[in-house]
N, CA, C and O atoms as a GROMACS GRO file, in nm:
protein
  440
    1MET      N    1  -1.173   2.410  -3.660
    1MET     CA    2  -1.109   2.331  -3.556
    1MET      C    3  -1.205   2.219  -3.514
    1MET      O    4  -1.324   2.242  -3.494
    2LYS      N    5  -1.152   2.102  -3.501
    2LYS     CA    6  -1.235   1.989  -3.461
    2LYS      C    7  -1.266   1.997  -3.312
    2LYS      O    8  -1.183   2.037  -3.231
    3GLN      N    9  -1.389   1.958  -3.278
    3GLN     CA   10  -1.430   1.960  -3.138
    3GLN      C   11  -1.343   1.869  -3.053
    3GLN      O   12  -1.320   1.897  -2.935
    4THR      N   13  -1.293   1.760  -3.112
    4THR     CA   14  -1.213   1.666  -3.034
    4THR      C   15  -1.087   1.731  -2.978
    4THR      O   16  -1.040   1.692  -2.871
    5GLN      N   17  -1.032   1.829  -3.048
    5GLN     CA   18  -0.913   1.897  -2.997
    5GLN      C   19  -0.946   1.978  -2.872
    5GLN      O   20  -0.868   1.980  -2.776
    6LEU      N   21  -1.059   2.043  -2.872
    6LEU     CA   22  -1.101   2.119  -2.753
    6LEU      C   23  -1.140   2.024  -2.640
    6LEU      O   24  -1.106   2.046  -2.524
    7LEU      N   25  -1.211   1.919  -2.675
    7LEU     CA   26  -1.261   1.825  -2.576
    7LEU      C   27  -1.148   1.753  -2.502
    7LEU      O   28  -1.158   1.726  -2.383
    8LYS      N   29  -1.042   1.723  -2.574
    8LYS     CA   30  -0.930   1.650  -2.515
    8LYS      C   31  -0.878   1.719  -2.389
    8LYS      O   32  -0.839   1.652  -2.293
    9GLY      N   33  -0.878   1.850  -2.390
    9GLY     CA   34  -0.824   1.924  -2.276
    9GLY      C   35  -0.917   1.932  -2.157
    9GLY      O   36  -0.872   1.965  -2.047
   10VAL      N   37  -1.044   1.904  -2.175
   10VAL     CA   38  -1.138   1.920  -2.064
   10VAL      C   39  -1.202   1.790  -2.017
   10VAL      O   40  -1.266   1.787  -1.912
   11LEU      N   41  -1.186   1.683  -2.092
   11LEU     CA   42  -1.253   1.558  -2.057
   11LEU      C   43  -1.207   1.503  -1.923
   11LEU      O   44  -1.289   1.451  -1.847
   12ASP      N   45  -1.078   1.514  -1.892
   12ASP     CA   46  -1.029   1.466  -1.763
   12ASP      C   47  -1.106   1.533  -1.649
   12ASP      O   48  -1.154   1.466  -1.557
   13GLY      N   49  -1.118   1.665  -1.656
   13GLY     CA   50  -1.187   1.739  -1.551
   13GLY      C   51  -1.333   1.701  -1.541
   13GLY      O   52  -1.387   1.693  -1.431
   14CYS      N   53  -1.397   1.677  -1.654
   14CYS     CA   54  -1.538   1.638  -1.652
   14CYS      C   55  -1.556   1.501  -1.585
   14CYS      O   56  -1.648   1.481  -1.507
   15VAL      N   57  -1.467   1.408  -1.617
   15VAL     CA   58  -1.474   1.275  -1.556
   15VAL      C   59  -1.450   1.285  -1.406
   15VAL      O   60  -1.520   1.221  -1.327
   16LEU      N   61  -1.350   1.365  -1.365
   16LEU     CA   62  -1.324   1.382  -1.221
   16LEU      C   63  -1.445   1.443  -1.151
   16LEU      O   64  -1.477   1.404  -1.039
   17ALA      N   65  -1.512   1.538  -1.216
   17ALA     CA   66  -1.630   1.601  -1.156
   17ALA      C   67  -1.743   1.501  -1.136
   17ALA      O   68  -1.811   1.503  -1.034
   18ILE      N   69  -1.763   1.413  -1.233
   18ILE     CA   70  -1.867   1.310  -1.219
   18ILE      C   71  -1.831   1.215  -1.105
   18ILE      O   72  -1.916   1.180  -1.023
   19LEU      N   73  -1.704   1.174  -1.100
   19LEU     CA   74  -1.662   1.081  -0.994
   19LEU      C   75  -1.662   1.147  -0.856
   19LEU      O   76  -1.668   1.077  -0.755
   20ALA      N   77  -1.654   1.279  -0.851
   20ALA     CA   78  -1.661   1.349  -0.722
   20ALA      C   79  -1.800   1.333  -0.661
   20ALA      O   80  -1.816   1.342  -0.539
   21ARG      N   81  -1.900   1.310  -0.744
   21ARG     CA   82  -2.038   1.294  -0.696
   21ARG      C   83  -2.065   1.154  -0.647
   21ARG      O   84  -2.135   1.135  -0.548
   22HIS      N   85  -2.008   1.053  -0.716
   22HIS     CA   86  -2.028   0.913  -0.675
   22HIS      C   87  -1.936   0.823  -0.755
   22HIS      O   88  -1.893   0.857  -0.865
   23GLU      N   89  -1.905   0.706  -0.698
   23GLU     CA   90  -1.823   0.610  -0.770
   23GLU      C   91  -1.900   0.562  -0.892
   23GLU      O   92  -2.023   0.568  -0.896
   24SER      N   93  -1.826   0.516  -0.990
   24SER     CA   94  -1.890   0.474  -1.114
   24SER      C   95  -1.798   0.377  -1.188
   24SER      O   96  -1.681   0.364  -1.153
   25TYR      N   97  -1.852   0.310  -1.289
   25TYR     CA   98  -1.772   0.223  -1.374
   25TYR      C   99  -1.775   0.280  -1.516
   25TYR      O  100  -1.856   0.368  -1.546
   26GLY      N  101  -1.688   0.232  -1.601
   26GLY     CA  102  -1.666   0.291  -1.732
   26GLY      C  103  -1.791   0.315  -1.815
   26GLY      O  104  -1.813   0.426  -1.862
   27TYR      N  105  -1.872   0.212  -1.833
   27TYR     CA  106  -1.990   0.228  -1.918
   27TYR      C  107  -2.087   0.330  -1.859
   27TYR      O  108  -2.146   0.409  -1.932
   28GLU      N  109  -2.102   0.328  -1.728
   28GLU     CA  110  -2.190   0.424  -1.660
   28GLU      C  111  -2.136   0.567  -1.678
   28GLU      O  112  -2.214   0.661  -1.697
   29LEU      N  113  -2.004   0.582  -1.670
   29LEU     CA  114  -1.943   0.714  -1.694
   29LEU      C  115  -1.970   0.761  -1.836
   29LEU      O  116  -2.002   0.878  -1.859
   30MET      N  117  -1.958   0.669  -1.932
   30MET     CA  118  -1.982   0.706  -2.071
   30MET      C  119  -2.128   0.749  -2.090
   30MET      O  120  -2.155   0.846  -2.160
   31GLN      N  121  -2.220   0.679  -2.028
   31GLN     CA  122  -2.362   0.717  -2.035
   31GLN      C  123  -2.383   0.855  -1.975
   31GLN      O  124  -2.457   0.937  -2.031
   32ALA      N  125  -2.319   0.882  -1.860
   32ALA     CA  126  -2.333   1.014  -1.796
   32ALA      C  127  -2.279   1.123  -1.887
   32ALA      O  128  -2.342   1.228  -1.902
   33LEU      N  129  -2.163   1.100  -1.948
   33LEU     CA  130  -2.106   1.199  -2.039
   33LEU      C  131  -2.200   1.223  -2.157
   33LEU      O  132  -2.218   1.337  -2.201
   34HIS      N  133  -2.261   1.116  -2.209
   34HIS     CA  134  -2.357   1.131  -2.319
   34HIS      C  135  -2.477   1.214  -2.274
   34HIS      O  136  -2.526   1.298  -2.350
   35GLU      N  137  -2.524   1.192  -2.152
   35GLU     CA  138  -2.637   1.270  -2.100
   35GLU      C  139  -2.602   1.418  -2.088
   35GLU      O  140  -2.689   1.504  -2.102
   36TYR      N  141  -2.475   1.448  -2.062
   36TYR     CA  142  -2.430   1.587  -2.053
   36TYR      C  143  -2.404   1.648  -2.191
   36TYR      O  144  -2.367   1.765  -2.202
   37GLY      N  145  -2.423   1.569  -2.295
   37GLY     CA  146  -2.407   1.620  -2.431
   37GLY      C  147  -2.278   1.581  -2.500
   37GLY      O  148  -2.256   1.619  -2.615
   38PHE      N  149  -2.191   1.507  -2.432
   38PHE     CA  150  -2.066   1.463  -2.491
   38PHE      C  151  -2.090   1.332  -2.567
   38PHE      O  152  -2.035   1.228  -2.532
   39THR      N  153  -2.170   1.340  -2.671
   39THR     CA  154  -2.215   1.220  -2.741
   39THR      C  155  -2.107   1.158  -2.829
   39THR      O  156  -2.123   1.044  -2.874
   40SER      N  157  -1.999   1.228  -2.854
   40SER     CA  158  -1.891   1.173  -2.938
   40SER      C  159  -1.795   1.084  -2.859
   40SER      O  160  -1.707   1.022  -2.918
   41ILE      N  161  -1.811   1.078  -2.727
   41ILE     CA  162  -1.720   0.998  -2.645
   41ILE      C  163  -1.749   0.849  -2.666
   41ILE      O  164  -1.864   0.805  -2.656
   42VAL      N  165  -1.644   0.774  -2.695
   42VAL     CA  166  -1.655   0.630  -2.714
   42VAL      C  167  -1.556   0.562  -2.619
   42VAL      O  168  -1.471   0.626  -2.558
   43GLY      N  169  -1.570   0.431  -2.608
   43GLY     CA  170  -1.482   0.355  -2.519
   43GLY      C  171  -1.335   0.373  -2.550
   43GLY      O  172  -1.252   0.377  -2.459
   44GLY      N  173  -1.302   0.385  -2.678
   44GLY     CA  174  -1.162   0.403  -2.717
   44GLY      C  175  -1.102   0.535  -2.669
   44GLY      O  176  -0.980   0.551  -2.666
   45THR      N  177  -1.189   0.628  -2.632
   45THR     CA  178  -1.144   0.755  -2.574
   45THR      C  179  -1.146   0.747  -2.423
   45THR      O  180  -1.051   0.789  -2.356
   46LEU      N  181  -1.254   0.693  -2.368
   46LEU     CA  182  -1.274   0.696  -2.224
   46LEU      C  183  -1.183   0.600  -2.147
   46LEU      O  184  -1.122   0.640  -2.048
   47TYR      N  185  -1.173   0.476  -2.191
   47TYR     CA  186  -1.100   0.378  -2.112
   47TYR      C  187  -0.950   0.409  -2.099
   47TYR      O  188  -0.896   0.391  -1.990
   48PRO      N  189  -0.882   0.455  -2.203
   48PRO     CA  190  -0.743   0.498  -2.183
   48PRO      C  191  -0.732   0.617  -2.087
   48PRO      O  192  -0.637   0.627  -2.010
   49LEU      N  193  -0.830   0.708  -2.093
   49LEU     CA  194  -0.831   0.822  -2.002
   49LEU      C  195  -0.845   0.775  -1.858
   49LEU      O  196  -0.776   0.825  -1.769
   50LEU      N  197  -0.933   0.678  -1.833
   50LEU     CA  198  -0.952   0.624  -1.698
   50LEU      C  199  -0.824   0.556  -1.648
   50LEU      O  200  -0.787   0.570  -1.532
   51ALA      N  201  -0.757   0.483  -1.737
   51ALA     CA  202  -0.630   0.420  -1.699
   51ALA      C  203  -0.526   0.525  -1.663
   51ALA      O  204  -0.449   0.508  -1.568
   52LYS      N  205  -0.523   0.635  -1.739
   52LYS     CA  206  -0.428   0.744  -1.711
   52LYS      C  207  -0.459   0.807  -1.576
   52LYS      O  208  -0.368   0.834  -1.497
   53LEU      N  209  -0.587   0.832  -1.548
   53LEU     CA  210  -0.626   0.893  -1.420
   53LEU      C  211  -0.588   0.803  -1.302
   53LEU      O  212  -0.547   0.851  -1.196
   54GLU      N  213  -0.602   0.672  -1.322
   54GLU     CA  214  -0.563   0.580  -1.216
   54GLU      C  215  -0.411   0.579  -1.198
   54GLU      O  216  -0.362   0.578  -1.086
   55LYS      N  217  -0.338   0.579  -1.306
   55LYS     CA  218  -0.192   0.580  -1.299
   55LYS      C  219  -0.141   0.707  -1.231
   55LYS      O  220  -0.041   0.703  -1.159
   56GLN      N  221  -0.210   0.820  -1.253
   56GLN     CA  222  -0.172   0.947  -1.191
   56GLN      C  223  -0.212   0.953  -1.044
   56GLN      O  224  -0.170   1.044  -0.972
   57GLY      N  225  -0.294   0.859  -0.998
   57GLY     CA  226  -0.338   0.859  -0.859
   57GLY      C  227  -0.463   0.941  -0.834
   57GLY      O  228  -0.497   0.968  -0.719
   58ASP      N  229  -0.532   0.982  -0.941
   58ASP     CA  230  -0.654   1.060  -0.926
   58ASP      C  231  -0.775   0.974  -0.891
   58ASP      O  232  -0.870   1.021  -0.828
   59VAL      N  233  -0.771   0.849  -0.932
   59VAL     CA  234  -0.880   0.755  -0.903
   59VAL      C  235  -0.822   0.622  -0.859
   59VAL      O  236  -0.708   0.587  -0.892
   60THR      N  237  -0.903   0.548  -0.786
   60THR     CA  238  -0.869   0.409  -0.754
   60THR      C  239  -0.981   0.323  -0.809
   60THR      O  240  -1.094   0.369  -0.828
   61SER      N  241  -0.949   0.198  -0.833
   61SER     CA  242  -1.052   0.108  -0.885
   61SER      C  243  -1.069  -0.012  -0.794
   61SER      O  244  -0.975  -0.061  -0.733
   62THR      N  245  -1.192  -0.057  -0.788
   62THR     CA  246  -1.228  -0.174  -0.709
   62THR      C  247  -1.323  -0.260  -0.791
   62THR      O  248  -1.422  -0.210  -0.844
   63ILE      N  249  -1.292  -0.386  -0.803
   63ILE     CA  250  -1.380  -0.475  -0.877
   63ILE      C  251  -1.491  -0.521  -0.784
   63ILE      O  252  -1.467  -0.570  -0.674
   64LYS      N  253  -1.615  -0.503  -0.831
   64LYS     CA  254  -1.733  -0.540  -0.754
   64LYS      C  255  -1.824  -0.624  -0.841
   64LYS      O  256  -1.830  -0.606  -0.963
   65PRO      N  257  -1.897  -0.718  -0.778
   65PRO     CA  258  -1.990  -0.799  -0.856
   65PRO      C  259  -2.103  -0.714  -0.915
   65PRO      O  260  -2.144  -0.613  -0.857
   66SER      N  261  -2.150  -0.757  -1.030
   66SER     CA  262  -2.261  -0.690  -1.096
   66SER      C  263  -2.383  -0.781  -1.097
   66SER      O  264  -2.370  -0.901  -1.122
   67PRO      N  265  -2.500  -0.726  -1.070
   67PRO     CA  266  -2.620  -0.810  -1.076
   67PRO      C  267  -2.658  -0.845  -1.220
   67PRO      O  268  -2.742  -0.932  -1.243
   68ASP      N  269  -2.597  -0.777  -1.317
   68ASP     CA  270  -2.636  -0.792  -1.457
   68ASP      C  271  -2.532  -0.863  -1.544
   68ASP      O  272  -2.545  -0.862  -1.666
   69GLY      N  273  -2.432  -0.924  -1.486
   69GLY     CA  274  -2.331  -0.990  -1.568
   69GLY      C  275  -2.197  -0.994  -1.500
   69GLY      O  276  -2.188  -1.014  -1.378
   70PRO      N  277  -2.090  -0.974  -1.579
   70PRO     CA  278  -1.956  -0.982  -1.520
   70PRO      C  279  -1.930  -0.872  -1.418
   70PRO      O  280  -1.998  -0.769  -1.415
   71ASP      N  281  -1.830  -0.896  -1.334
   71ASP     CA  282  -1.791  -0.797  -1.234
   71ASP      C  283  -1.757  -0.665  -1.302
   71ASP      O  284  -1.717  -0.662  -1.419
   72ARG      N  285  -1.774  -0.557  -1.228
   72ARG     CA  286  -1.747  -0.423  -1.280
   72ARG      C  287  -1.631  -0.360  -1.204
   72ARG      O  288  -1.612  -0.384  -1.085
   73ASN      N  289  -1.556  -0.278  -1.276
   73ASN     CA  290  -1.443  -0.207  -1.219
   73ASN      C  291  -1.489  -0.067  -1.179
   73ASN      O  292  -1.492   0.024  -1.263
   74TYR      N  293  -1.524  -0.049  -1.052
   74TYR     CA  294  -1.574   0.080  -1.004
   74TYR      C  295  -1.458   0.173  -0.973
   74TYR      O  296  -1.357   0.132  -0.916
   75LEU      N  297  -1.474   0.299  -1.013
   75LEU     CA  298  -1.372   0.400  -0.992
   75LEU      C  299  -1.418   0.499  -0.886
   75LEU      O  300  -1.534   0.540  -0.883
   76THR      N  301  -1.326   0.536  -0.799
   76THR     CA  302  -1.352   0.630  -0.690
   76THR      C  303  -1.246   0.739  -0.695
   76THR      O  304  -1.128   0.712  -0.717
   77LEU      N  305  -1.289   0.862  -0.673
   77LEU     CA  306  -1.197   0.975  -0.670
   77LEU      C  307  -1.113   0.968  -0.542
   77LEU      O  308  -1.165   0.943  -0.434
   78THR      N  309  -0.983   0.991  -0.554
   78THR     CA  310  -0.893   0.993  -0.439
   78THR      C  311  -0.877   1.138  -0.390
   78THR      O  312  -0.928   1.232  -0.451
   79ALA      N  313  -0.806   1.154  -0.280
   79ALA     CA  314  -0.776   1.289  -0.231
   79ALA      C  315  -0.694   1.365  -0.336
   79ALA      O  316  -0.718   1.484  -0.359
   80HIS      N  317  -0.601   1.297  -0.400
   80HIS     CA  318  -0.523   1.360  -0.507
   80HIS      C  319  -0.615   1.400  -0.622
   80HIS      O  320  -0.597   1.505  -0.683
   81GLY      N  321  -0.714   1.315  -0.652
   81GLY     CA  322  -0.810   1.345  -0.757
   81GLY      C  323  -0.893   1.467  -0.725
   81GLY      O  324  -0.926   1.546  -0.814
   82ARG      N  325  -0.928   1.484  -0.598
   82ARG     CA  326  -1.003   1.604  -0.557
   82ARG      C  327  -0.917   1.730  -0.576
   82ARG      O  328  -0.967   1.834  -0.618
   83GLU      N  329  -0.789   1.718  -0.546
   83GLU     CA  330  -0.699   1.831  -0.568
   83GLU      C  331  -0.687   1.861  -0.718
   83GLU      O  332  -0.689   1.977  -0.759
   84SER      N  333  -0.676   1.757  -0.799
   84SER     CA  334  -0.668   1.775  -0.945
   84SER      C  335  -0.795   1.840  -0.997
   84SER      O  336  -0.790   1.925  -1.085
   85LEU      N  337  -0.910   1.799  -0.943
   85LEU     CA  338  -1.037   1.857  -0.985
   85LEU      C  339  -1.043   2.005  -0.948
   85LEU      O  340  -1.086   2.088  -1.028
   86ALA      N  341  -0.999   2.039  -0.827
   86ALA     CA  342  -0.998   2.180  -0.785
   86ALA      C  343  -0.907   2.263  -0.875
   86ALA      O  344  -0.941   2.375  -0.911
   87GLU      N  345  -0.792   2.208  -0.912
   87GLU     CA  346  -0.700   2.278  -1.003
   87GLU      C  347  -0.765   2.297  -1.140
   87GLU      O  348  -0.757   2.404  -1.200
   88PHE      N  349  -0.830   2.191  -1.189
   88PHE     CA  350  -0.898   2.200  -1.318
   88PHE      C  351  -1.006   2.308  -1.315
   88PHE      O  352  -1.016   2.389  -1.407
   89GLN      N  353  -1.086   2.308  -1.208
   89GLN     CA  354  -1.195   2.406  -1.198
   89GLN      C  355  -1.141   2.549  -1.197
   89GLN      O  356  -1.198   2.637  -1.262
   90ALA      N  357  -1.033   2.572  -1.126
   90ALA     CA  358  -0.973   2.706  -1.122
   90ALA      C  359  -0.923   2.746  -1.261
   90ALA      O  360  -0.946   2.858  -1.306
   91GLN      N  361  -0.853   2.654  -1.327
   91GLN     CA  362  -0.803   2.683  -1.461
   91GLN      C  363  -0.918   2.702  -1.560
   91GLN      O  364  -0.912   2.789  -1.646
   92TRP      N  365  -1.021   2.620  -1.548
   92TRP     CA  366  -1.136   2.629  -1.637
   92TRP      C  367  -1.204   2.766  -1.623
   92TRP      O  368  -1.237   2.829  -1.723
   93HIS      N  369  -1.225   2.811  -1.500
   93HIS     CA  370  -1.290   2.940  -1.480
   93HIS      C  371  -1.206   3.054  -1.538
   93HIS      O  372  -1.260   3.148  -1.596
   94GLN      N  373  -1.075   3.045  -1.523
   94GLN     CA  374  -0.988   3.148  -1.577
   94GLN      C  375  -0.994   3.148  -1.730
   94GLN      O  376  -1.010   3.254  -1.792
   95ILE      N  377  -0.981   3.032  -1.791
   95ILE     CA  378  -0.984   3.023  -1.937
   95ILE      C  379  -1.121   3.064  -1.991
   95ILE      O  380  -1.130   3.134  -2.092
   96GLN      N  381  -1.226   3.020  -1.924
   96GLN     CA  382  -1.362   3.055  -1.965
   96GLN      C  383  -1.380   3.207  -1.965
   96GLN      O  384  -1.438   3.263  -2.057
   97SER      N  385  -1.330   3.272  -1.862
   97SER     CA  386  -1.339   3.417  -1.852
   97SER      C  387  -1.260   3.485  -1.963
   97SER      O  388  -1.308   3.580  -2.025
   98GLN      N  389  -1.140   3.436  -1.988
   98GLN     CA  390  -1.055   3.496  -2.091
   98GLN      C  391  -1.117   3.480  -2.230
   98GLN      O  392  -1.119   3.575  -2.309
   99VAL      N  393  -1.168   3.360  -2.262
   99VAL     CA  394  -1.228   3.336  -2.392
   99VAL      C  395  -1.355   3.419  -2.407
   99VAL      O  396  -1.379   3.476  -2.514
  100SER      N  397  -1.435   3.426  -2.303
  100SER     CA  398  -1.557   3.507  -2.309
  100SER      C  399  -1.523   3.653  -2.336
  100SER      O  400  -1.592   3.720  -2.412
  101HIS      N  401  -1.418   3.701  -2.274
  101HIS     CA  402  -1.375   3.839  -2.294
  101HIS      C  403  -1.334   3.862  -2.439
  101HIS      O  404  -1.372   3.961  -2.501
  102VAL      N  405  -1.256   3.770  -2.492
  102VAL     CA  406  -1.212   3.780  -2.631
  102VAL      C  407  -1.331   3.774  -2.727
  102VAL      O  408  -1.333   3.844  -2.828
  103MET      N  409  -1.428   3.692  -2.695
  103MET     CA  410  -1.544   3.674  -2.782
  103MET      C  411  -1.645   3.788  -2.769
  103MET      O  412  -1.747   3.787  -2.838
  104GLY      N  413  -1.618   3.886  -2.683
  104GLY     CA  414  -1.703   4.004  -2.676
  104GLY      C  415  -1.803   4.005  -2.566
  104GLY      O  416  -1.884   4.097  -2.556
  105GLU      N  417  -1.801   3.903  -2.480
  105GLU     CA  418  -1.892   3.904  -2.367
  105GLU      C  419  -1.837   3.996  -2.260
  105GLU      O  420  -1.717   4.024  -2.256
  106LYS      N  421  -1.924   4.044  -2.172
  106LYS     CA  422  -1.879   4.131  -2.064
  106LYS      C  423  -1.792   4.055  -1.966
  106LYS      O  424  -1.819   3.939  -1.934
  107LYS      N  425  -1.689   4.121  -1.918
  107LYS     CA  426  -1.599   4.062  -1.820
  107LYS      C  427  -1.668   4.060  -1.685
  107LYS      O  428  -1.731   4.157  -1.644
  108ASP      N  429  -1.654   3.944  -1.616
  108ASP     CA  430  -1.711   3.931  -1.482
  108ASP      C  431  -1.635   4.018  -1.385
  108ASP      O  432  -1.514   4.037  -1.398
  109ASP      N  433  -1.706   4.072  -1.287
  109ASP     CA  434  -1.642   4.152  -1.184
  109ASP      C  435  -1.582   4.065  -1.075
  109ASP      O  436  -1.504   4.114  -0.992
  110ALA      N  437  -1.617   3.937  -1.074
  110ALA     CA  438  -1.572   3.848  -0.967
  110ALA      C  439  -1.428   3.810  -0.979
  110ALA      O  440  -1.377   3.736  -0.896
   0.00000   0.00000   0.00000
């Protein structure tokens, strides 16, 4: 199974989690994802995802001047985005527990 198939289902949640910490723009988000080990993420994956998150109301964007060149489109998590992140985290913990159980790890008591 290709990693991209697994990644597709969790990338939205990862981006929301990063934006929950601070506003960011696309290239900065891509760098953060790379630092977390998601080195296969490219602009062709990230930018459509950001547009989808904005269309869903999970993020808002504001154009701000950049000291290093053209203006940047900063993204901020909305209240709806925080709810989406909380839902993702709950689903992630459940799936993580189920997969760990199937893979032979001990089931958490929590």
